[in-house]
FIFIRO-574647 format. One record per residue (C-alpha): x, y, z. Coordinates in nm, 3 decimals, always signed. Last residue first. Layout:
BEGIN
NODE       c1       c2       c3
NODE        X        Y        Z
...
END
This chain:
BEGIN
NODE       c1       c2       c3
NODE   +1.800   -0.411   -0.411
NODE   +1.959   -0.507   -0.084
NODE   +2.304   -0.504   +0.071
NODE   +2.519   -0.698   +0.317
NODE   +2.902   -0.651   +0.354
NODE   +3.070   -0.861   +0.636
NODE   +3.392   -0.812   +0.810
NODE   +3.673   -1.030   +0.935
NODE   +3.766   -1.116   +1.285
NODE   +4.130   -0.910   +1.303
NODE   +3.924   -0.625   +1.387
NODE   +3.564   -0.696   +1.431
NODE   +3.302   -0.639   +1.164
NODE   +2.918   -0.562   +1.053
NODE   +2.884   -0.408   +0.691
NODE   +2.559   -0.193   +0.560
NODE   +2.430   -0.116   +0.218
NODE   +2.125   -0.008   +0.066
NODE   +1.847   -0.070   -0.205
NODE   +1.682   +0.152   -0.458
NODE   +1.851   +0.057   -0.746
NODE   +2.052   +0.355   -0.759
NODE   +2.133   +0.315   -0.371
NODE   +2.278   -0.025   -0.479
NODE   +2.498   +0.158   -0.747
NODE   +2.584   +0.478   -0.521
NODE   +2.670   +0.235   -0.243
NODE   +2.894   +0.020   -0.421
NODE   +3.096   +0.340   -0.593
NODE   +3.131   +0.464   -0.251
NODE   +3.303   +0.115   -0.150
NODE   +3.573   +0.109   -0.440
NODE   +3.654   +0.493   -0.412
NODE   +3.913   +0.526   -0.142
NODE   +4.225   +0.480   -0.408
NODE   +4.362   +0.119   -0.306
NODE   +4.637   -0.086   -0.203
NODE   +4.659   -0.218   +0.131
NODE   +4.874   -0.107   +0.426
NODE   +4.641   +0.240   +0.442
NODE   +4.357   +0.051   +0.610
NODE   +4.054   +0.255   +0.700
NODE   +4.098   +0.459   +0.357
NODE   +3.840   +0.746   +0.297
NODE   +3.879   +0.853   -0.063
NODE   +3.496   +0.909   -0.121
NODE   +3.293   +0.826   +0.226
NODE   +3.175   +0.489   +0.236
NODE   +3.358   +0.347   +0.530
NODE   +3.380   +0.698   +0.698
NODE   +3.059   +0.643   +0.923
NODE   +3.207   +0.267   +0.995
NODE   +3.511   +0.376   +1.182
NODE   +3.347   +0.302   +1.543
NODE   +3.276   -0.023   +1.364
NODE   +3.671   -0.096   +1.403
NODE   +3.782   -0.305   +1.111
NODE   +3.845   -0.655   +0.983
NODE   +4.165   -0.797   +0.895
NODE   +4.046   -1.107   +0.718
NODE   +3.806   -1.366   +0.732
NODE   +3.566   -1.276   +0.477
NODE   +3.183   -1.222   +0.419
NODE   +2.999   -1.102   +0.099
NODE   +2.626   -1.061   +0.164
NODE   +2.310   -1.053   -0.076
NODE   +1.969   -0.980   +0.142
NODE   +1.644   -1.038   -0.023
NODE   +1.374   -0.872   +0.076
NODE   +1.012   -0.971   +0.247
NODE   +1.129   -0.802   +0.607
NODE   +1.430   -0.990   +0.578
NODE   +1.548   -1.290   +0.347
NODE   +1.876   -1.474   +0.306
NODE   +2.186   -1.454   +0.081
NODE   +2.515   -1.597   +0.029
NODE   +2.868   -1.540   -0.043
NODE   +3.148   -1.648   +0.191
NODE   +3.535   -1.574   +0.140
NODE   +3.816   -1.764   +0.291
NODE   +4.183   -1.691   +0.335
NODE   +4.364   -1.950   +0.506
NODE   +4.743   -1.845   +0.630
NODE   +4.527   -1.473   +0.664
NODE   +4.727   -1.182   +0.519
NODE   +4.503   -1.193   +0.192
NODE   +4.190   -1.159   +0.420
NODE   +4.199   -0.762   +0.310
NODE   +4.235   -0.817   -0.047
NODE   +4.026   -1.108   -0.140
NODE   +3.712   -0.952   +0.042
NODE   +3.808   -0.606   -0.141
NODE   +3.810   -0.809   -0.447
NODE   +3.458   -0.983   -0.384
NODE   +3.315   -0.633   -0.298
NODE   +3.416   -0.456   -0.554
NODE   +3.335   -0.724   -0.827
NODE   +3.025   -0.795   -0.703
NODE   +2.918   -0.431   -0.690
NODE   +3.056   -0.361   -1.054
NODE   +2.846   -0.681   -1.179
NODE   +2.550   -0.502   -1.023
NODE   +2.644   -0.201   -1.256
NODE   +2.664   -0.371   -1.552
NODE   +2.385   -0.617   -1.524
NODE   +2.137   -0.348   -1.439
NODE   +1.853   -0.451   -1.191
NODE   +1.566   -0.723   -1.135
NODE   +1.734   -1.021   -0.935
NODE   +1.783   -1.357   -0.952
NODE   +1.820   -1.586   -0.641
NODE   +2.144   -1.664   -0.499
NODE   +2.263   -2.036   -0.426
NODE   +2.532   -2.020   -0.188
NODE   +2.890   -1.986   -0.265
NODE   +3.197   -2.061   -0.033
NODE   +3.515   -1.966   -0.164
NODE   +3.845   -2.036   -0.054
NODE   +4.142   -1.796   -0.143
NODE   +4.496   -1.945   -0.215
NODE   +4.379   -1.954   -0.577
NODE   +4.264   -1.587   -0.621
NODE   +4.282   -1.471   -0.994
NODE   +3.955   -1.268   -0.975
NODE   +3.785   -1.352   -1.318
NODE   +3.686   -1.674   -1.202
NODE   +3.534   -1.521   -0.903
NODE   +3.337   -1.243   -1.101
NODE   +3.229   -1.500   -1.328
NODE   +3.098   -1.720   -1.051
NODE   +2.919   -1.421   -0.918
NODE   +2.726   -1.309   -1.235
NODE   +2.623   -1.666   -1.320
NODE   +2.467   -1.712   -0.944
NODE   +2.301   -1.338   -0.972
NODE   +2.132   -1.422   -1.298
NODE   +1.984   -1.034   -1.376
NODE   +1.631   -0.945   -1.490
NODE   +1.637   -0.619   -1.652
NODE   +1.663   -0.286   -1.510
NODE   +1.824   +0.014   -1.702
NODE   +2.016   +0.278   -1.457
NODE   +1.963   +0.653   -1.534
NODE   +2.304   +0.823   -1.529
NODE   +2.356   +1.111   -1.283
NODE   +2.526   +1.002   -0.978
NODE   +2.693   +0.652   -1.117
NODE   +2.869   +0.875   -1.342
NODE   +3.070   +1.045   -1.136
NODE   +3.185   +0.724   -0.917
NODE   +3.251   +0.550   -1.270
NODE   +3.423   +0.852   -1.421
NODE   +3.645   +0.873   -1.075
NODE   +3.700   +0.507   -1.076
NODE   +3.859   +0.513   -1.436
NODE   +4.056   +0.810   -1.317
NODE   +4.176   +0.629   -1.035
NODE   +4.266   +0.312   -1.235
NODE   +4.481   +0.531   -1.459
NODE   +4.652   +0.684   -1.187
NODE   +4.717   +0.372   -1.003
NODE   +4.884   +0.232   -1.369
NODE   +5.084   +0.530   -1.367
NODE   +5.213   +0.507   -1.040
NODE   +5.291   +0.167   -1.082
NODE   +5.520   +0.247   -1.394
NODE   +5.683   +0.504   -1.182
NODE   +5.740   +0.266   -0.910
NODE   +5.910   +0.024   -1.170
NODE   +6.093   +0.285   -1.314
NODE   +6.230   +0.394   -0.954
NODE   +6.295   +0.043   -0.849
NODE   +6.496   -0.022   -1.192
NODE   +6.698   +0.286   -1.133
NODE   +6.778   +0.187   -0.770
NODE   +6.876   -0.184   -0.882
NODE   +7.146   -0.063   -1.156
NODE   +7.010   -0.030   -1.528
NODE   +7.213   -0.145   -1.823
NODE   +7.045   -0.541   -1.809
NODE   +6.721   -0.381   -1.814
NODE   +6.767   -0.141   -2.090
NODE   +6.540   -0.273   -2.316
NODE   +6.264   -0.441   -2.106
NODE   +6.229   -0.126   -1.845
NODE   +6.276   +0.113   -2.087
NODE   +6.006   -0.040   -2.301
NODE   +5.791   -0.042   -1.991
NODE   +5.887   +0.318   -1.901
NODE   +5.781   +0.440   -2.255
NODE   +5.432   +0.267   -2.230
NODE   +5.337   +0.385   -1.885
NODE   +5.422   +0.748   -1.968
NODE   +5.248   +0.718   -2.318
NODE   +4.950   +0.554   -2.153
NODE   +4.938   +0.823   -1.930
NODE   +5.010   +1.087   -2.159
NODE   +4.678   +0.995   -2.349
NODE   +4.486   +0.901   -2.032
NODE   +4.458   +1.246   -1.909
NODE   +4.342   +1.416   -2.256
NODE   +4.072   +1.150   -2.272
NODE   +3.949   +1.150   -1.939
NODE   +3.967   +1.540   -1.924
NODE   +3.758   +1.535   -2.272
NODE   +3.523   +1.252   -2.107
NODE   +3.482   +1.488   -1.803
NODE   +3.427   +1.817   -1.990
NODE   +3.165   +1.648   -2.190
NODE   +3.013   +1.491   -1.862
NODE   +3.034   +1.833   -1.702
NODE   +2.851   +1.984   -1.966
NODE   +2.598   +1.729   -2.023
NODE   +2.564   +1.779   -1.588
NODE   +2.524   +2.170   -1.644
NODE   +2.243   +2.109   -1.943
NODE   +2.060   +1.861   -1.724
NODE   +2.071   +2.076   -1.422
NODE   +1.913   +2.400   -1.669
NODE   +1.635   +2.143   -1.751
NODE   +1.554   +1.981   -1.480
NODE   +1.214   +2.146   -1.407
NODE   +1.049   +1.992   -1.098
NODE   +0.681   +1.826   -1.155
NODE   +0.517   +1.702   -0.842
NODE   +0.202   +1.456   -0.924
NODE   -0.120   +1.375   -0.753
NODE   -0.305   +1.063   -0.900
NODE   -0.680   +0.964   -0.944
NODE   -0.883   +0.640   -0.952
NODE   -0.612   +0.396   -0.784
NODE   -0.764   +0.037   -0.781
NODE   -0.828   -0.166   -0.476
NODE   -1.150   -0.284   -0.604
NODE   -1.360   -0.014   -0.360
NODE   -1.195   +0.236   -0.559
NODE   -0.870   +0.441   -0.455
NODE   -0.822   +0.798   -0.441
NODE   -0.462   +0.951   -0.427
NODE   -0.231   +0.739   -0.604
NODE   +0.131   +0.896   -0.622
NODE   +0.334   +1.046   -0.911
NODE   +0.663   +1.210   -0.889
NODE   +0.784   +1.378   -1.234
NODE   +1.144   +1.483   -1.288
NODE   +1.136   +1.744   -1.582
NODE   +1.303   +1.818   -1.912
NODE   +1.141   +2.132   -2.079
NODE   +1.093   +2.150   -2.446
NODE   +1.000   +2.473   -2.594
NODE   +0.667   +2.486   -2.830
NODE   +0.547   +2.861   -2.649
NODE   +0.305   +2.666   -2.428
NODE   +0.600   +2.476   -2.299
NODE   +0.635   +2.087   -2.388
NODE   +0.748   +1.799   -2.159
NODE   +1.028   +1.566   -2.156
NODE   +1.052   +1.284   -1.869
NODE   +1.238   +1.188   -1.592
NODE   +1.057   +0.931   -1.351
NODE   +0.903   +0.880   -1.006
NODE   +0.614   +0.640   -0.852
NODE   +0.613   +0.374   -1.186
NODE   +0.495   +0.046   -1.163
NODE   +0.169   +0.114   -0.968
NODE   -0.051   +0.004   -1.281
NODE   -0.166   +0.382   -1.326
NODE   +0.199   +0.496   -1.327
NODE   +0.300   +0.247   -1.549
NODE   +0.038   +0.338   -1.796
NODE   +0.167   +0.713   -1.740
NODE   +0.508   +0.621   -1.864
NODE   +0.376   +0.409   -2.165
NODE   +0.180   +0.704   -2.275
NODE   +0.471   +0.896   -2.213
NODE   +0.709   +0.728   -2.433
NODE   +0.451   +0.706   -2.714
NODE   +0.400   +1.070   -2.703
NODE   +0.789   +1.123   -2.695
NODE   +0.785   +1.240   -3.067
NODE   +0.491   +1.434   -3.052
NODE   +0.591   +1.638   -2.765
NODE   +0.384   +1.546   -2.447
NODE   +0.238   +1.798   -2.253
NODE   -0.132   +1.868   -2.371
NODE   -0.199   +1.539   -2.495
NODE   -0.052   +1.380   -2.238
NODE   -0.201   +1.547   -1.967
NODE   -0.570   +1.543   -2.108
NODE   -0.756   +1.860   -2.047
NODE   -1.010   +1.935   -1.807
NODE   -0.865   +2.232   -1.649
NODE   -0.594   +2.320   -1.825
NODE   -0.653   +2.700   -1.880
NODE   -0.746   +2.748   -1.516
NODE   -0.412   +2.934   -1.347
NODE   -0.311   +3.044   -1.686
NODE   -0.032   +2.810   -1.924
NODE   +0.331   +2.894   -1.956
NODE   +0.431   +2.552   -1.866
NODE   +0.649   +2.626   -1.564
NODE   +0.422   +2.942   -1.431
NODE   +0.110   +2.714   -1.476
NODE   +0.287   +2.422   -1.267
NODE   +0.389   +2.662   -0.981
NODE   +0.048   +2.820   -1.018
NODE   -0.108   +2.496   -0.888
NODE   -0.292   +2.210   -1.064
NODE   -0.634   +2.072   -1.035
NODE   -0.847   +1.822   -1.234
NODE   -0.638   +1.736   -1.529
NODE   -0.776   +1.420   -1.718
NODE   -0.562   +1.155   -1.775
NODE   -0.798   +0.890   -1.792
NODE   -0.708   +0.762   -1.444
NODE   -0.797   +1.094   -1.266
NODE   -0.553   +1.399   -1.253
NODE   -0.382   +1.653   -1.009
NODE   -0.049   +1.851   -1.081
NODE   +0.188   +2.017   -0.872
NODE   +0.460   +2.203   -1.026
NODE   +0.752   +2.313   -0.780
NODE   +0.742   +2.667   -0.679
NODE   +0.538   +2.570   -0.343
NODE   +0.297   +2.884   -0.236
NODE   -0.013   +2.714   -0.381
NODE   +0.041   +2.403   -0.260
NODE   +0.096   +2.545   +0.114
NODE   -0.225   +2.771   +0.055
NODE   -0.435   +2.500   -0.068
NODE   -0.348   +2.266   +0.217
NODE   -0.419   +2.511   +0.439
NODE   -0.718   +2.579   +0.286
NODE   -0.799   +2.231   +0.288
NODE   -0.741   +2.203   +0.651
NODE   -0.992   +2.466   +0.728
NODE   -1.269   +2.337   +0.492
NODE   -1.220   +1.970   +0.670
NODE   -1.223   +2.140   +1.042
NODE   -1.520   +2.338   +0.899
NODE   -1.699   +2.006   +0.775
NODE   -1.610   +1.810   +1.095
NODE   -1.765   +2.097   +1.314
NODE   -2.053   +2.093   +1.079
NODE   -2.075   +1.738   +1.108
NODE   -2.073   +1.751   +1.490
NODE   -2.359   +2.016   +1.481
NODE   -2.592   +1.811   +1.254
NODE   -2.505   +1.521   +1.486
NODE   -2.628   +1.707   +1.794
NODE   -2.914   +1.885   +1.583
NODE   -3.062   +1.518   +1.472
NODE   -3.043   +1.376   +1.827
NODE   -3.193   +1.692   +1.944
NODE   -3.480   +1.660   +1.688
NODE   -3.511   +1.282   +1.767
NODE   -3.588   +1.351   +2.137
NODE   -3.809   +1.660   +2.038
NODE   -4.002   +1.481   +1.811
NODE   -4.033   +1.168   +2.032
NODE   -4.136   +1.371   +2.331
NODE   -4.407   +1.564   +2.118
NODE   -4.574   +1.228   +1.997
NODE   -4.559   +1.105   +2.319
NODE   -4.732   +1.417   +2.462
NODE   -4.996   +1.385   +2.143
NODE   -5.048   +1.051   +2.201
NODE   -5.109   +1.083   +2.578
NODE   -5.345   +1.377   +2.539
NODE   -5.540   +1.169   +2.250
NODE   -5.561   +0.839   +2.496
NODE   -5.683   +1.070   +2.789
NODE   -5.982   +1.205   +2.583
NODE   -6.045   +0.845   +2.443
NODE   -6.035   +0.722   +2.806
NODE   -6.242   +1.007   +2.951
NODE   -6.535   +0.960   +2.675
NODE   -6.508   +0.598   +2.779
NODE   -6.633   +0.648   +3.110
NODE   -6.391   +0.621   +3.383
NODE   -6.312   +0.376   +3.664
NODE   -6.546   +0.098   +3.466
NODE   -6.331   -0.215   +3.593
NODE   -6.342   -0.377   +3.273
NODE   -6.254   -0.074   +3.083
NODE   -5.991   +0.040   +3.317
NODE   -5.831   -0.338   +3.289
NODE   -5.848   -0.278   +2.896
NODE   -5.732   +0.017   +2.915
NODE   -5.405   -0.098   +3.102
NODE   -5.373   -0.403   +2.836
NODE   -5.360   -0.126   +2.546
NODE   -5.094   +0.099   +2.728
NODE   -4.891   -0.277   +2.794
NODE   -4.925   -0.370   +2.448
NODE   -4.860   -0.030   +2.282
NODE   -4.510   +0.002   +2.499
NODE   -4.348   -0.308   +2.465
NODE   -4.263   -0.373   +2.057
NODE   -4.247   -0.009   +1.974
NODE   -4.014   +0.066   +2.287
NODE   -3.800   -0.217   +2.171
NODE   -3.772   -0.121   +1.814
NODE   -3.689   +0.234   +1.886
NODE   -3.360   +0.226   +2.031
NODE   -3.216   -0.007   +1.749
NODE   -3.407   +0.168   +1.489
NODE   -3.267   +0.516   +1.607
NODE   -2.896   +0.359   +1.598
NODE   -2.959   +0.232   +1.244
NODE   -3.074   +0.607   +1.088
NODE   -2.774   +0.743   +1.251
NODE   -2.526   +0.534   +1.083
NODE   -2.349   +0.265   +1.234
NODE   -2.588   +0.025   +1.043
NODE   -2.707   -0.277   +1.199
NODE   -3.077   -0.231   +1.182
NODE   -3.028   -0.064   +0.830
NODE   -2.876   -0.376   +0.690
NODE   -3.087   -0.595   +0.907
NODE   -3.407   -0.467   +0.683
NODE   -3.251   -0.410   +0.330
NODE   -3.085   -0.779   +0.346
NODE   -2.767   -0.884   +0.528
NODE   -2.717   -1.270   +0.569
NODE   -2.960   -1.427   +0.874
NODE   -2.804   -1.372   +1.170
NODE   -3.015   -1.083   +1.358
NODE   -3.315   -1.152   +1.152
NODE   -3.305   -1.524   +1.216
NODE   -3.274   -1.465   +1.586
NODE   -3.553   -1.218   +1.587
NODE   -3.728   -1.524   +1.376
NODE   -3.674   -1.787   +1.638
NODE   -3.729   -1.569   +1.937
NODE   -4.081   -1.466   +1.802
NODE   -4.129   -1.845   +1.726
NODE   -4.055   -1.923   +2.084
NODE   -4.287   -1.684   +2.228
NODE   -4.583   -1.801   +2.014
NODE   -4.493   -2.170   +2.099
NODE   -4.522   -2.052   +2.472
NODE   -4.848   -1.939   +2.413
NODE   -4.987   -2.226   +2.258
NODE   -5.138   -2.194   +1.913
NODE   -5.507   -2.327   +1.874
NODE   -5.638   -2.631   +1.680
NODE   -5.860   -2.586   +1.422
NODE   -6.221   -2.448   +1.451
NODE   -6.134   -2.115   +1.271
NODE   -5.749   -2.004   +1.274
NODE   -5.633   -1.969   +1.618
NODE   -5.350   -1.750   +1.778
NODE   -5.515   -1.396   +1.716
NODE   -5.869   -1.547   +1.663
NODE   -5.856   -1.623   +2.055
NODE   -5.855   -1.248   +2.164
NODE   -5.764   -1.268   +2.539
NODE   -5.593   -0.924   +2.528
NODE   -5.291   -1.073   +2.663
NODE   -5.328   -1.438   +2.487
NODE   -5.416   -1.243   +2.154
NODE   -5.102   -1.009   +2.176
NODE   -4.866   -1.350   +2.202
NODE   -5.036   -1.465   +1.890
NODE   -4.994   -1.114   +1.750
NODE   -4.618   -1.126   +1.810
NODE   -4.608   -1.502   +1.649
NODE   -4.794   -1.393   +1.333
NODE   -4.613   -1.056   +1.292
NODE   -4.256   -1.248   +1.357
NODE   -4.386   -1.468   +1.048
NODE   -4.501   -1.189   +0.830
NODE   -4.225   -0.960   +0.866
NODE   -3.931   -1.228   +0.819
NODE   -4.113   -1.329   +0.508
NODE   -4.072   -0.965   +0.376
NODE   -3.747   -0.940   +0.453
NODE   -3.656   -1.310   +0.304
NODE   -3.816   -1.220   +0.008
NODE   -3.596   -0.908   -0.046
NODE   -3.285   -1.119   +0.020
NODE   -3.441   -1.352   -0.234
NODE   -3.437   -1.104   -0.509
NODE   -3.110   -0.991   -0.418
NODE   -2.976   -1.301   -0.523
NODE   -2.690   -1.431   -0.273
NODE   -2.875   -1.724   -0.196
NODE   -2.803   -1.961   +0.121
NODE   -3.031   -1.769   +0.365
NODE   -3.332   -1.862   +0.132
NODE   -3.337   -2.238   +0.272
NODE   -3.331   -2.085   +0.589
NODE   -3.598   -1.813   +0.527
NODE   -3.822   -2.121   +0.336
NODE   -3.772   -2.365   +0.649
NODE   -3.904   -2.088   +0.893
NODE   -4.209   -1.994   +0.696
NODE   -4.289   -2.373   +0.673
NODE   -4.293   -2.346   +1.064
NODE   -4.475   -2.051   +1.058
NODE   -4.753   -2.199   +0.927
NODE   -4.722   -2.540   +1.075
NODE   -4.795   -2.337   +1.402
NODE   -5.076   -2.126   +1.264
NODE   -5.228   -2.445   +1.151
NODE   -5.180   -2.601   +1.503
NODE   -5.013   -2.946   +1.458
NODE   -5.242   -3.268   +1.464
NODE   -5.167   -3.618   +1.617
NODE   -5.268   -3.542   +1.972
NODE   -5.150   -3.827   +2.181
NODE   -5.416   -4.075   +2.291
NODE   -5.187   -4.391   +2.300
NODE   -5.456   -4.528   +2.036
NODE   -5.458   -4.213   +1.842
NODE   -5.106   -4.217   +1.834
NODE   -5.133   -4.584   +1.696
NODE   -5.375   -4.507   +1.429
NODE   -5.214   -4.196   +1.324
NODE   -4.864   -4.394   +1.222
NODE   -4.702   -4.228   +0.919
NODE   -4.873   -3.889   +0.930
NODE   -4.783   -3.801   +1.274
END
């Protein structure tokens, strides 16, 4: 219309737009442009413009209903059509429902009681007043009642409507308040049960925030550490319980807890009287902020001082017993070997066989003693994890196995995070078992590989040996239980493997058929 007004005049097509229509188009454009911005100020501007634009288009419709031209026409300018007013009303309602959430549509879409009330009230507010006002116009024009009666009737109806609305929303609020109170009572009841349970526990329970500030602890914790029940509230957990020489380690452990690395560990805490206690601690995040970071933690604390003393005593005894037993065994083994070498020509066949049996039995006893110590230590020793090159480790185990008749198939294995020495024991035991139980096969083969399952790496060792009946599986990892007595062994190899794997937080299992080989799987 701006570029070709003469041509439009010649065609007798109106070349001007109602000023009200132009204003509404402008407001709609500003709203759409502002919708690309996430700034709070622009959201507020959008809310204000939506109210103004909707009110202008709404008043245009009201103007046509009440025959008030000034509601849809500005001065002598062209009026806005009724269908245009309705279209703009629908447009601004659509923008209100689809634009990024501001203050107004944030309330409208809220799942809280305020949002529900607004969604119910808006249609009534938009429809009832125009209909009610229009009915008055009809009555006034028909002169059915005097104006005094109309005003009195309005007053009565307004009072009635206000009372009805008040009682309706009072009922809604009462129902919500009742539900809230019932929920609060249920929470209070559960909290009381939880508190009774926590107070009944003999182990220590302590609740603290991300700054290490103690928020709550149970009588078990108070009794363990010698403090009264409310004496520790607000104090720092590390400053209170960590001995001076252990503070750096304690701070590192707390940082590991806050970052989610550590969930359970052994530590040392100090009693109120200065006594040092060895404890086993588990820590779990309780409250999480909007960024997904924990803000508070709940820990259980178990006093393991006496248990550790017993373990140290047993360990000292075991070391002493191992030394005392190894010495005579070494002498027997050495003397038997000397006799076999020096008097070999003077011994008959039976004597030689007897001495060889003695030598073999002595060697088996030493291996049994060694495995017993490994099995015991795997139950009490803490593992120290570090990155492990699994390919290098498996190749070392195979080269040390001395099995030239066995064909190996080794896949590329991913590195893992664990203790190198004990993991090497796992691979050694599994590979040597595979070699041993497939040795009677004409073409013994051992396959070593891995696969991904449920986000974890599963390592496996497979052989084509004698296998076993899966009905015997429950005995497989039990100490001293042997499924094949015609093969050498002491029944501790697989139990040691199981303990090591479980120490790493993994699991081990097997699949097999008789005379069709066996496959051992493990995760870490």
